[in-house]
PQR file with spaces between the fields and no chain letter, atoms N, CA, C, O and H, PARSE charges and radii, in Angstrom:
ATOM       1  N    MET     1     -78.035 -191.428  -83.872 -0.4000 1.5000
ATOM       2  CA   MET     1     -77.422 -190.071  -84.062 -0.0000 2.0000
ATOM       3  C    MET     1     -78.442 -189.111  -84.695  0.5500 1.7000
ATOM       4  O    MET     1     -79.339 -189.582  -85.395 -0.5500 1.4000
ATOM       5  N    ASN     2     -78.352 -187.855  -84.495 -0.4000 1.5000
ATOM       6  CA   ASN     2     -79.217 -186.978  -85.077 -0.0000 2.0000
ATOM       7  C    ASN     2     -78.342 -185.996  -85.973  0.5500 1.7000
ATOM       8  O    ASN     2     -77.469 -185.371  -85.372 -0.5500 1.4000
ATOM       9  H    ASN     2     -77.624 -187.473  -83.927  0.4000 1.0000
ATOM      10  N    ILE     3     -78.470 -185.796  -87.289 -0.4000 1.5000
ATOM      11  CA   ILE     3     -77.815 -185.126  -88.122 -0.0000 2.0000
ATOM      12  C    ILE     3     -78.710 -184.164  -89.061  0.5500 1.7000
ATOM      13  O    ILE     3     -79.905 -184.399  -89.238 -0.5500 1.4000
ATOM      14  H    ILE     3     -79.179 -186.304  -87.777  0.4000 1.0000
ATOM      15  N    ILE     4     -78.119 -183.179  -89.589 -0.4000 1.5000
ATOM      16  CA   ILE     4     -79.023 -182.620  -90.311 -0.0000 2.0000
ATOM      17  C    ILE     4     -78.613 -182.670  -91.845  0.5500 1.7000
ATOM      18  O    ILE     4     -77.518 -182.220  -92.182 -0.5500 1.4000
ATOM      19  H    ILE     4     -77.148 -182.988  -89.445  0.4000 1.0000
ATOM      20  N    ILE     5     -79.521 -183.234  -92.809 -0.4000 1.5000
ATOM      21  CA   ILE     5     -79.163 -183.308  -94.237 -0.0000 2.0000
ATOM      22  C    ILE     5     -79.908 -182.447  -94.869  0.5500 1.7000
ATOM      23  O    ILE     5     -81.117 -182.602  -94.698 -0.5500 1.4000
ATOM      24  H    ILE     5     -80.410 -183.600  -92.535  0.4000 1.0000
ATOM      25  N    ASN     6     -79.496 -181.360  -95.725 -0.4000 1.5000
ATOM      26  CA   ASN     6     -80.054 -180.473  -96.538 -0.0000 2.0000
ATOM      27  C    ASN     6     -81.104 -179.630  -95.508  0.5500 1.7000
ATOM      28  O    ASN     6     -82.198 -179.275  -95.947 -0.5500 1.4000
ATOM      29  H    ASN     6     -78.513 -181.234  -95.864  0.4000 1.0000
ATOM      30  N    GLY     7     -80.849 -179.437  -94.605 -0.4000 1.5000
ATOM      31  CA   GLY     7     -81.493 -178.401  -93.640 -0.0000 2.0000
ATOM      32  C    GLY     7     -82.489 -179.299  -93.091  0.5500 1.7000
ATOM      33  O    GLY     7     -83.178 -178.652  -92.303 -0.5500 1.4000
ATOM      34  H    GLY     7     -79.960 -179.726  -94.247  0.4000 1.0000
ATOM      35  N    GLU     8     -82.939 -180.728  -93.173 -0.4000 1.5000
ATOM      36  CA   GLU     8     -83.765 -181.537  -92.445 -0.0000 2.0000
ATOM      37  C    GLU     8     -83.182 -182.260  -91.244  0.5500 1.7000
ATOM      38  O    GLU     8     -82.129 -182.864  -91.444 -0.5500 1.4000
ATOM      39  H    GLU     8     -82.379 -181.254  -93.813  0.4000 1.0000
ATOM      40  N    GLN     9     -83.660 -182.286  -90.137 -0.4000 1.5000
ATOM      41  CA   GLN     9     -82.866 -183.117  -88.923 -0.0000 2.0000
ATOM      42  C    GLN     9     -83.375 -184.380  -89.080  0.5500 1.7000
ATOM      43  O    GLN     9     -84.574 -184.588  -89.268 -0.5500 1.4000
ATOM      44  H    GLN     9     -84.516 -181.795  -89.974  0.4000 1.0000
ATOM      45  N    LEU    10     -82.459 -185.319  -89.007 -0.4000 1.5000
ATOM      46  CA   LEU    10     -83.003 -186.861  -89.138 -0.0000 2.0000
ATOM      47  C    LEU    10     -82.228 -187.740  -88.153  0.5500 1.7000
ATOM      48  O    LEU    10     -81.121 -187.364  -87.770 -0.5500 1.4000
ATOM      49  H    LEU    10     -81.485 -185.150  -88.854  0.4000 1.0000
ATOM      50  N    SER    11     -82.706 -188.786  -87.764 -0.4000 1.5000
ATOM      51  CA   SER    11     -82.452 -189.552  -86.786 -0.0000 2.0000
ATOM      52  C    SER    11     -81.837 -190.773  -87.557  0.5500 1.7000
ATOM      53  O    SER    11     -82.561 -191.463  -88.275 -0.5500 1.4000
ATOM      54  H    SER    11     -83.606 -189.092  -88.075  0.4000 1.0000
ATOM      55  N    LEU    12     -80.485 -191.042  -87.405 -0.4000 1.5000
ATOM      56  CA   LEU    12     -80.060 -192.211  -88.246 -0.0000 2.0000
ATOM      57  C    LEU    12     -79.093 -193.170  -87.138  0.5500 1.7000
ATOM      58  O    LEU    12     -78.654 -192.816  -86.044 -0.5500 1.4000
ATOM      59  H    LEU    12     -79.897 -190.482  -86.822  0.4000 1.0000
ATOM      60  N    ALA    13     -78.955 -194.339  -87.750 -0.4000 1.5000
ATOM      61  CA   ALA    13     -78.208 -195.332  -86.702 -0.0000 2.0000
ATOM      62  C    ALA    13     -76.616 -194.854  -86.796  0.5500 1.7000
ATOM      63  O    ALA    13     -75.971 -194.418  -87.750 -0.5500 1.4000
ATOM      64  H    ALA    13     -79.312 -194.626  -88.639  0.4000 1.0000
ATOM      65  N    ASP    14     -76.266 -195.104  -85.474 -0.4000 1.5000
ATOM      66  CA   ASP    14     -74.792 -194.675  -85.122 -0.0000 2.0000
ATOM      67  C    ASP    14     -73.791 -195.512  -86.125  0.5500 1.7000
ATOM      68  O    ASP    14     -74.014 -196.670  -86.479 -0.5500 1.4000
ATOM      69  H    ASP    14     -76.790 -195.458  -84.700  0.4000 1.0000
ATOM      70  N    GLY    15     -72.667 -194.743  -86.516 -0.4000 1.5000
ATOM      71  CA   GLY    15     -71.810 -195.534  -87.310 -0.0000 2.0000
ATOM      72  C    GLY    15     -71.915 -195.486  -88.580  0.5500 1.7000
ATOM      73  O    GLY    15     -71.051 -195.978  -89.306 -0.5500 1.4000
ATOM      74  H    GLY    15     -72.486 -193.803  -86.228  0.4000 1.0000
ATOM      75  N    LEU    16     -72.981 -194.891  -89.038 -0.4000 1.5000
ATOM      76  CA   LEU    16     -73.160 -194.692  -90.528 -0.0000 2.0000
ATOM      77  C    LEU    16     -71.850 -194.121  -91.158  0.5500 1.7000
ATOM      78  O    LEU    16     -71.125 -193.290  -90.611 -0.5500 1.4000
ATOM      79  H    LEU    16     -73.682 -194.492  -88.448  0.4000 1.0000
ATOM      80  N    THR    17     -71.662 -194.654  -92.317 -0.4000 1.5000
ATOM      81  CA   THR    17     -70.386 -193.820  -93.253 -0.0000 2.0000
ATOM      82  C    THR    17     -71.080 -193.052  -94.148  0.5500 1.7000
ATOM      83  O    THR    17     -72.273 -193.356  -94.155 -0.5500 1.4000
ATOM      84  H    THR    17     -72.251 -195.329  -92.761  0.4000 1.0000
ATOM      85  N    ILE    18     -70.739 -192.017  -95.042 -0.4000 1.5000
ATOM      86  CA   ILE    18     -71.354 -191.170  -95.773 -0.0000 2.0000
ATOM      87  C    ILE    18     -71.991 -192.087  -97.017  0.5500 1.7000
ATOM      88  O    ILE    18     -73.127 -191.880  -97.445 -0.5500 1.4000
ATOM      89  H    ILE    18     -69.770 -191.770  -95.037  0.4000 1.0000
ATOM      90  N    GLU    19     -71.229 -192.987  -97.470 -0.4000 1.5000
ATOM      91  CA   GLU    19     -71.761 -193.753  -98.704 -0.0000 2.0000
ATOM      92  C    GLU    19     -72.772 -194.779  -98.148  0.5500 1.7000
ATOM      93  O    GLU    19     -73.602 -195.072  -99.008 -0.5500 1.4000
ATOM      94  H    GLU    19     -70.307 -193.155  -97.122  0.4000 1.0000
ATOM      95  N    ALA    20     -72.960 -195.431  -96.936 -0.4000 1.5000
ATOM      96  CA   ALA    20     -74.069 -196.027  -96.457 -0.0000 2.0000
ATOM      97  C    ALA    20     -74.948 -195.247  -96.217  0.5500 1.7000
ATOM      98  O    ALA    20     -75.987 -195.893  -96.079 -0.5500 1.4000
ATOM      99  H    ALA    20     -72.285 -195.192  -96.237  0.4000 1.0000
ATOM     100  N    MET    21     -75.154 -193.976  -96.060 -0.4000 1.5000
ATOM     101  CA   MET    21     -76.262 -193.095  -95.664 -0.0000 2.0000
ATOM     102  C    MET    21     -76.718 -192.564  -97.127  0.5500 1.7000
ATOM     103  O    MET    21     -77.918 -192.461  -97.384 -0.5500 1.4000
ATOM     104  H    MET    21     -74.310 -193.451  -96.173  0.4000 1.0000
ATOM     105  N    LEU    22     -75.915 -192.296  -97.892 -0.4000 1.5000
ATOM     106  CA   LEU    22     -76.486 -191.981  -99.446 -0.0000 2.0000
ATOM     107  C    LEU    22     -77.146 -193.268  -99.871  0.5500 1.7000
ATOM     108  O    LEU    22     -78.240 -193.227 -100.433 -0.5500 1.4000
ATOM     109  H    LEU    22     -74.941 -192.380  -97.683  0.4000 1.0000
ATOM     110  N    ARG    23     -76.588 -194.302  -99.654 -0.4000 1.5000
ATOM     111  CA   ARG    23     -77.108 -195.713 -100.407 -0.0000 2.0000
ATOM     112  C    ARG    23     -78.731 -195.589  -99.621  0.5500 1.7000
ATOM     113  O    ARG    23     -79.793 -195.486 -100.235 -0.5500 1.4000
ATOM     114  H    ARG    23     -75.699 -194.336  -99.198  0.4000 1.0000
ATOM     115  N    ALA    24     -78.592 -195.626  -98.346 -0.4000 1.5000
ATOM     116  CA   ALA    24     -79.853 -195.772  -97.624 -0.0000 2.0000
ATOM     117  C    ALA    24     -81.031 -194.747  -97.962  0.5500 1.7000
ATOM     118  O    ALA    24     -82.231 -194.955  -97.782 -0.5500 1.4000
ATOM     119  H    ALA    24     -77.730 -195.710  -97.847  0.4000 1.0000
ATOM     120  N    ARG    25     -80.401 -193.525  -98.522 -0.4000 1.5000
ATOM     121  CA   ARG    25     -81.555 -192.614  -99.139 -0.0000 2.0000
ATOM     122  C    ARG    25     -81.721 -192.817 -100.588  0.5500 1.7000
ATOM     123  O    ARG    25     -82.553 -192.121 -101.170 -0.5500 1.4000
ATOM     124  H    ARG    25     -79.427 -193.356  -98.668  0.4000 1.0000
ATOM     125  N    GLY    26     -81.027 -193.692 -101.248 -0.4000 1.5000
ATOM     126  CA   GLY    26     -81.261 -194.006 -102.640 -0.0000 2.0000
ATOM     127  C    GLY    26     -80.467 -193.016 -103.536  0.5500 1.7000
ATOM     128  O    GLY    26     -80.851 -192.863 -104.696 -0.5500 1.4000
ATOM     129  H    GLY    26     -80.351 -194.258 -100.776  0.4000 1.0000
ATOM     130  N    ASN    27     -79.375 -192.327 -103.075 -0.4000 1.5000
ATOM     131  CA   ASN    27     -78.504 -191.659 -103.790 -0.0000 2.0000
ATOM     132  C    ASN    27     -77.474 -192.265 -104.212  0.5500 1.7000
ATOM     133  O    ASN    27     -76.803 -192.925 -103.420 -0.5500 1.4000
ATOM     134  H    ASN    27     -79.062 -192.451 -102.133  0.4000 1.0000
ATOM     135  N    ASP    28     -77.153 -192.177 -105.455 -0.4000 1.5000
ATOM     136  CA   ASP    28     -75.861 -192.906 -106.279 -0.0000 2.0000
ATOM     137  C    ASP    28     -74.554 -192.111 -105.684  0.5500 1.7000
ATOM     138  O    ASP    28     -74.439 -190.918 -105.966 -0.5500 1.4000
ATOM     139  H    ASP    28     -77.698 -191.641 -106.099  0.4000 1.0000
ATOM     140  N    PRO    29     -73.697 -192.670 -104.971 -0.5600 1.5000
ATOM     141  CA   PRO    29     -72.718 -191.860 -104.744  0.2800 2.0000
ATOM     142  C    PRO    29     -71.684 -191.370 -105.706  0.5500 1.7000
ATOM     143  O    PRO    29     -70.705 -190.674 -105.439 -0.5500 1.4000
ATOM     144  N    ALA    30     -72.002 -191.777 -106.706 -0.4000 1.5000
ATOM     145  CA   ALA    30     -71.125 -191.623 -107.902 -0.0000 2.0000
ATOM     146  C    ALA    30     -71.480 -190.046 -108.727  0.5500 1.7000
ATOM     147  O    ALA    30     -70.807 -189.409 -109.537 -0.5500 1.4000
ATOM     148  H    ALA    30     -72.798 -192.342 -106.923  0.4000 1.0000
ATOM     149  N    VAL    31     -72.694 -189.802 -108.178 -0.4000 1.5000
ATOM     150  CA   VAL    31     -73.289 -188.398 -109.061 -0.0000 2.0000
ATOM     151  C    VAL    31     -73.595 -187.462 -108.141  0.5500 1.7000
ATOM     152  O    VAL    31     -74.275 -186.497 -108.490 -0.5500 1.4000
ATOM     153  H    VAL    31     -73.241 -190.320 -107.520  0.4000 1.0000
ATOM     154  N    VAL    32     -73.147 -187.588 -106.823 -0.4000 1.5000
ATOM     155  CA   VAL    32     -73.395 -186.347 -105.995 -0.0000 2.0000
ATOM     156  C    VAL    32     -72.126 -185.806 -105.353  0.5500 1.7000
ATOM     157  O    VAL    32     -71.067 -186.434 -105.362 -0.5500 1.4000
ATOM     158  H    VAL    32     -72.595 -188.372 -106.540  0.4000 1.0000
ATOM     159  N    VAL    33     -72.299 -184.509 -104.748 -0.4000 1.5000
ATOM     160  CA   VAL    33     -71.038 -184.199 -104.213 -0.0000 2.0000
ATOM     161  C    VAL    33     -71.808 -184.010 -102.565  0.5500 1.7000
ATOM     162  O    VAL    33     -73.024 -183.976 -102.373 -0.5500 1.4000
ATOM     163  H    VAL    33     -73.160 -184.000 -104.740  0.4000 1.0000
ATOM     164  N    VAL    34     -70.734 -183.905 -101.504 -0.4000 1.5000
ATOM     165  CA   VAL    34     -71.119 -184.319 -100.169 -0.0000 2.0000
ATOM     166  C    VAL    34     -70.198 -182.963  -99.358  0.5500 1.7000
ATOM     167  O    VAL    34     -69.000 -182.730  -99.521 -0.5500 1.4000
ATOM     168  H    VAL    34     -69.747 -183.933 -101.661  0.4000 1.0000
ATOM     169  N    GLU    35     -70.985 -182.339  -98.632 -0.4000 1.5000
ATOM     170  CA   GLU    35     -70.256 -181.231  -97.776 -0.0000 2.0000
ATOM     171  C    GLU    35     -70.731 -181.783  -96.303  0.5500 1.7000
ATOM     172  O    GLU    35     -71.912 -181.877  -95.967 -0.5500 1.4000
ATOM     173  H    GLU    35     -71.958 -182.529  -98.499  0.4000 1.0000
ATOM     174  N    ARG    36     -69.860 -182.052  -95.670 -0.4000 1.5000
ATOM     175  CA   ARG    36     -70.137 -182.306  -94.238 -0.0000 2.0000
ATOM     176  C    ARG    36     -69.172 -181.237  -93.327  0.5500 1.7000
ATOM     177  O    ARG    36     -67.947 -181.179  -93.221 -0.5500 1.4000
ATOM     178  H    ARG    36     -68.901 -181.975  -95.943  0.4000 1.0000
ATOM     179  N    ASN    37     -70.303 -180.380  -92.689 -0.4000 1.5000
ATOM     180  CA   ASN    37     -69.767 -179.585  -91.554 -0.0000 2.0000
ATOM     181  C    ASN    37     -68.989 -178.647  -92.306  0.5500 1.7000
ATOM     182  O    ASN    37     -67.871 -178.396  -91.857 -0.5500 1.4000
ATOM     183  H    ASN    37     -71.298 -180.428  -92.775  0.4000 1.0000
ATOM     184  N    GLY    38     -69.411 -177.986  -93.529 -0.4000 1.5000
ATOM     185  CA   GLY    38     -68.560 -176.831  -94.012 -0.0000 2.0000
ATOM     186  C    GLY    38     -67.792 -177.450  -95.104  0.5500 1.7000
ATOM     187  O    GLY    38     -67.830 -176.823  -96.162 -0.5500 1.4000
ATOM     188  H    GLY    38     -70.319 -178.189  -93.894  0.4000 1.0000
ATOM     189  N    ASP    39     -66.999 -178.702  -95.088 -0.4000 1.5000
ATOM     190  CA   ASP    39     -65.973 -179.002  -95.858 -0.0000 2.0000
ATOM     191  C    ASP    39     -66.520 -180.069  -96.939  0.5500 1.7000
ATOM     192  O    ASP    39     -67.426 -180.810  -96.555 -0.5500 1.4000
ATOM     193  H    ASP    39     -66.968 -179.211  -94.228  0.4000 1.0000
ATOM     194  N    ILE    40     -66.025 -180.213  -98.316 -0.4000 1.5000
ATOM     195  CA   ILE    40     -66.347 -180.987  -99.253 -0.0000 2.0000
ATOM     196  C    ILE    40     -65.454 -182.211  -98.941  0.5500 1.7000
ATOM     197  O    ILE    40     -64.251 -182.085  -98.714 -0.5500 1.4000
ATOM     198  H    ILE    40     -65.290 -179.612  -98.628  0.4000 1.0000
ATOM     199  N    VAL    41     -66.172 -183.543  -98.938 -0.4000 1.5000
ATOM     200  CA   VAL    41     -65.638 -184.645  -98.540 -0.0000 2.0000
ATOM     201  C    VAL    41     -65.579 -185.103 -100.188  0.5500 1.7000
ATOM     202  O    VAL    41     -66.440 -185.106 -101.067 -0.5500 1.4000
ATOM     203  H    VAL    41     -67.149 -183.646  -99.122  0.4000 1.0000
ATOM     204  N    PRO    42     -64.226 -185.465 -100.170 -0.5600 1.5000
ATOM     205  CA   PRO    42     -63.965 -186.303 -101.513  0.2800 2.0000
ATOM     206  C    PRO    42     -64.720 -187.554 -101.824  0.5500 1.7000
ATOM     207  O    PRO    42     -64.672 -188.364 -100.899 -0.5500 1.4000
ATOM     208  N    ALA    43     -65.445 -187.960 -102.929 -0.4000 1.5000
ATOM     209  CA   ALA    43     -65.969 -188.995 -103.188 -0.0000 2.0000
ATOM     210  C    ALA    43     -65.249 -190.373 -102.768  0.5500 1.7000
ATOM     211  O    ALA    43     -65.799 -191.375 -102.312 -0.5500 1.4000
ATOM     212  H    ALA    43     -65.485 -187.302 -103.681  0.4000 1.0000
ATOM     213  N    ALA    44     -64.033 -190.196 -103.005 -0.4000 1.5000
ATOM     214  CA   ALA    44     -62.802 -191.645 -102.769 -0.0000 2.0000
ATOM     215  C    ALA    44     -63.198 -191.847 -101.390  0.5500 1.7000
ATOM     216  O    ALA    44     -63.365 -193.036 -101.121 -0.5500 1.4000
ATOM     217  H    ALA    44     -63.586 -189.382 -103.375  0.4000 1.0000
ATOM     218  N    ASP    45     -63.437 -190.881 -100.254 -0.4000 1.5000
ATOM     219  CA   ASP    45     -63.557 -191.094  -98.815 -0.0000 2.0000
ATOM     220  C    ASP    45     -64.802 -191.307  -98.321  0.5500 1.7000
ATOM     221  O    ASP    45     -64.952 -191.275  -97.100 -0.5500 1.4000
ATOM     222  H    ASP    45     -63.302 -189.915 -100.472  0.4000 1.0000
ATOM     223  N    PHE    46     -65.867 -191.552  -99.151 -0.4000 1.5000
ATOM     224  CA   PHE    46     -67.482 -191.767  -98.741 -0.0000 2.0000
ATOM     225  C    PHE    46     -67.632 -192.835  -98.031  0.5500 1.7000
ATOM     226  O    PHE    46     -68.497 -192.825  -97.155 -0.5500 1.4000
ATOM     227  H    PHE    46     -65.745 -191.578 -100.143  0.4000 1.0000
ATOM     228  N    ALA    47     -66.813 -194.020  -98.244 -0.4000 1.5000
ATOM     229  CA   ALA    47     -66.961 -195.516  -97.687 -0.0000 2.0000
ATOM     230  C    ALA    47     -65.944 -195.401  -96.354  0.5500 1.7000
ATOM     231  O    ALA    47     -65.903 -196.466  -95.738 -0.5500 1.4000
ATOM     232  H    ALA    47     -66.110 -194.028  -98.955  0.4000 1.0000
ATOM     233  N    VAL    48     -65.241 -194.497  -95.867 -0.4000 1.5000
ATOM     234  CA   VAL    48     -64.498 -194.472  -94.849 -0.0000 2.0000
ATOM     235  C    VAL    48     -64.733 -193.346  -93.884  0.5500 1.7000
ATOM     236  O    VAL    48     -64.209 -193.271  -92.773 -0.5500 1.4000
ATOM     237  H    VAL    48     -65.275 -193.632  -96.367  0.4000 1.0000
ATOM     238  N    THR    49     -65.561 -192.483  -94.403 -0.4000 1.5000
ATOM     239  CA   THR    49     -66.112 -191.128  -93.461 -0.0000 2.0000
ATOM     240  C    THR    49     -67.166 -191.650  -92.793  0.5500 1.7000
ATOM     241  O    THR    49     -68.175 -192.079  -93.353 -0.5500 1.4000
ATOM     242  H    THR    49     -65.986 -192.543  -95.306  0.4000 1.0000
ATOM     243  N    PRO    50     -66.933 -191.631  -91.270 -0.5600 1.5000
ATOM     244  CA   PRO    50     -68.353 -192.031  -90.593  0.2800 2.0000
ATOM     245  C    PRO    50     -68.927 -190.410  -90.447  0.5500 1.7000
ATOM     246  O    PRO    50     -68.313 -189.363  -90.654 -0.5500 1.4000
ATOM     247  N    LEU    51     -70.123 -190.591  -90.079 -0.4000 1.5000
ATOM     248  CA   LEU    51     -71.098 -189.525  -89.900 -0.0000 2.0000
ATOM     249  C    LEU    51     -70.850 -189.467  -88.230  0.5500 1.7000
ATOM     250  O    LEU    51     -70.346 -190.454  -87.695 -0.5500 1.4000
ATOM     251  H    LEU    51     -70.622 -191.441  -89.911  0.4000 1.0000
ATOM     252  N    ALA    52     -71.176 -188.414  -87.504 -0.4000 1.5000
ATOM     253  CA   ALA    52     -71.406 -188.262  -86.249 -0.0000 2.0000
ATOM     254  C    ALA    52     -72.465 -187.356  -85.695  0.5500 1.7000
ATOM     255  O    ALA    52     -72.870 -186.443  -86.415 -0.5500 1.4000
ATOM     256  H    ALA    52     -71.585 -187.612  -87.939  0.4000 1.0000
ATOM     257  N    ASP    53     -72.940 -187.509  -84.528 -0.4000 1.5000
ATOM     258  CA   ASP    53     -74.084 -186.737  -84.050 -0.0000 2.0000
ATOM     259  C    ASP    53     -73.697 -185.469  -84.117  0.5500 1.7000
ATOM     260  O    ASP    53     -72.567 -185.105  -83.792 -0.5500 1.4000
ATOM     261  H    ASP    53     -72.612 -188.250  -83.943  0.4000 1.0000
ATOM     262  N    GLY    54     -74.649 -184.663  -84.563 -0.4000 1.5000
ATOM     263  CA   GLY    54     -74.912 -183.169  -84.843 -0.0000 2.0000
ATOM     264  C    GLY    54     -74.111 -182.707  -86.080  0.5500 1.7000
ATOM     265  O    GLY    54     -73.978 -181.497  -86.258 -0.5500 1.4000
ATOM     266  H    GLY    54     -75.567 -184.959  -84.827  0.4000 1.0000
ATOM     267  N    ASP    55     -73.548 -183.622  -86.979 -0.4000 1.5000
ATOM     268  CA   ASP    55     -73.305 -183.556  -88.248 -0.0000 2.0000
ATOM     269  C    ASP    55     -74.039 -182.681  -89.389  0.5500 1.7000
ATOM     270  O    ASP    55     -75.059 -183.226  -89.808 -0.5500 1.4000
ATOM     271  H    ASP    55     -73.657 -184.606  -86.834  0.4000 1.0000
ATOM     272  N    ALA    56     -73.796 -181.703  -89.851 -0.4000 1.5000
ATOM     273  CA   ALA    56     -74.550 -180.874  -90.923 -0.0000 2.0000
ATOM     274  C    ALA    56     -74.004 -181.580  -92.267  0.5500 1.7000
ATOM     275  O    ALA    56     -72.817 -181.625  -92.587 -0.5500 1.4000
ATOM     276  H    ALA    56     -72.967 -181.260  -89.511  0.4000 1.0000
ATOM     277  N    VAL    57     -75.093 -182.128  -93.003 -0.4000 1.5000
ATOM     278  CA   VAL    57     -74.583 -182.583  -94.160 -0.0000 2.0000
ATOM     279  C    VAL    57     -75.419 -181.968  -95.390  0.5500 1.7000
ATOM     280  O    VAL    57     -76.645 -181.928  -95.491 -0.5500 1.4000
ATOM     281  H    VAL    57     -76.058 -182.092  -92.743  0.4000 1.0000
ATOM     282  N    GLU    58     -74.439 -181.491  -96.316 -0.4000 1.5000
ATOM     283  CA   GLU    58     -75.376 -180.855  -97.781 -0.0000 2.0000
ATOM     284  C    GLU    58     -75.027 -181.795  -99.037  0.5500 1.7000
ATOM     285  O    GLU    58     -73.878 -181.878  -99.470 -0.5500 1.4000
ATOM     286  H    GLU    58     -73.442 -181.523  -96.234  0.4000 1.0000
ATOM     287  N    ILE    59     -76.068 -182.466  -99.566 -0.4000 1.5000
ATOM     288  CA   ILE    59     -75.975 -183.373 -100.563 -0.0000 2.0000
ATOM     289  C    ILE    59     -76.284 -182.649 -102.051  0.5500 1.7000
ATOM     290  O    ILE    59     -77.417 -182.282 -102.365 -0.5500 1.4000
ATOM     291  H    ILE    59     -77.002 -182.398  -99.214  0.4000 1.0000
ATOM     292  N    VAL    60     -75.431 -182.540 -102.680 -0.4000 1.5000
ATOM     293  CA   VAL    60     -75.607 -181.802 -104.065 -0.0000 2.0000
ATOM     294  C    VAL    60     -75.697 -183.024 -105.481  0.5500 1.7000
ATOM     295  O    VAL    60     -74.855 -183.863 -105.804 -0.5500 1.4000
ATOM     296  H    VAL    60     -74.511 -182.838 -102.424  0.4000 1.0000
ATOM     297  N    HIS    61     -76.795 -182.774 -105.993 -0.4000 1.5000
ATOM     298  CA   HIS    61     -76.994 -183.803 -107.156 -0.0000 2.0000
ATOM     299  C    HIS    61     -76.455 -183.112 -108.490  0.5500 1.7000
ATOM     300  O    HIS    61     -76.719 -181.929 -108.706 -0.5500 1.4000
ATOM     301  H    HIS    61     -77.478 -182.093 -105.731  0.4000 1.0000
ATOM     302  N    PHE    62     -75.609 -183.956 -109.484 -0.4000 1.5000
ATOM     303  CA   PHE    62     -75.396 -183.576 -110.747 -0.0000 2.0000
ATOM     304  C    PHE    62     -76.697 -183.267 -111.499  0.5500 1.7000
ATOM     305  O    PHE    62     -77.528 -184.133 -111.226 -0.5500 1.4000
ATOM     306  H    PHE    62     -75.394 -184.917 -109.309  0.4000 1.0000
ATOM     307  N    VAL    63     -77.132 -182.424 -112.274 -0.4000 1.5000
ATOM     308  CA   VAL    63     -78.058 -182.495 -113.109 -0.0000 2.0000
ATOM     309  C    VAL    63     -77.703 -182.127 -114.509  0.5500 1.7000
ATOM     310  O    VAL    63     -77.230 -181.018 -114.757 -0.5500 1.4000
ATOM     311  H    VAL    63     -76.457 -181.720 -112.496  0.4000 1.0000
ATOM     312  N    GLY    64     -77.945 -183.136 -115.550 -0.4000 1.5000
ATOM     313  CA   GLY    64     -77.453 -182.901 -117.133 -0.0000 2.0000
ATOM     314  C    GLY    64     -78.716 -181.863 -117.713  0.5500 1.7000
ATOM     315  O    GLY    64     -79.746 -181.491 -117.151 -0.5500 1.4000
ATOM     316  H    GLY    64     -78.330 -184.037 -115.349  0.4000 1.0000
ATOM     317  N    GLY    65     -78.245 -181.607 -118.899 -0.4000 1.5000
ATOM     318  CA   GLY    65     -79.071 -180.599 -119.606 -0.0000 2.0000
ATOM     319  C    GLY    65     -78.686 -180.298 -120.768  0.5500 1.7000
ATOM     320  O    GLY    65     -77.545 -180.623 -121.098 -0.5500 1.4000
ATOM     321  H    GLY    65     -77.408 -181.909 -119.356  0.4000 1.0000
ATOM     322  N    GLY    66     -79.425 -179.691 -121.566 -0.4000 1.5000
ATOM     323  CA   GLY    66     -78.856 -179.434 -122.700 -0.0000 2.0000
ATOM     324  C    GLY    66     -79.782 -178.427 -123.729  0.5500 1.7000
ATOM     325  O    GLY    66     -79.348 -178.111 -124.837 -0.5500 1.4000
ATOM     326  H    GLY    66     -80.351 -179.427 -121.298  0.4000 1.0000
């Protein structure tokens, strides 16, 4: 399937969940916010929310500072 992640078109295996995609990219699901097709996906749903061909995903990382 082809999806867009943070503006970059990528080809991924069919049937990946958001959690699987995040882990494959090296992202810790506990420290990101994911928007799929304009809607925020609750972190509790990452493991059960499949991605589909044509999805547009934005991944935002929490950054600490001081």
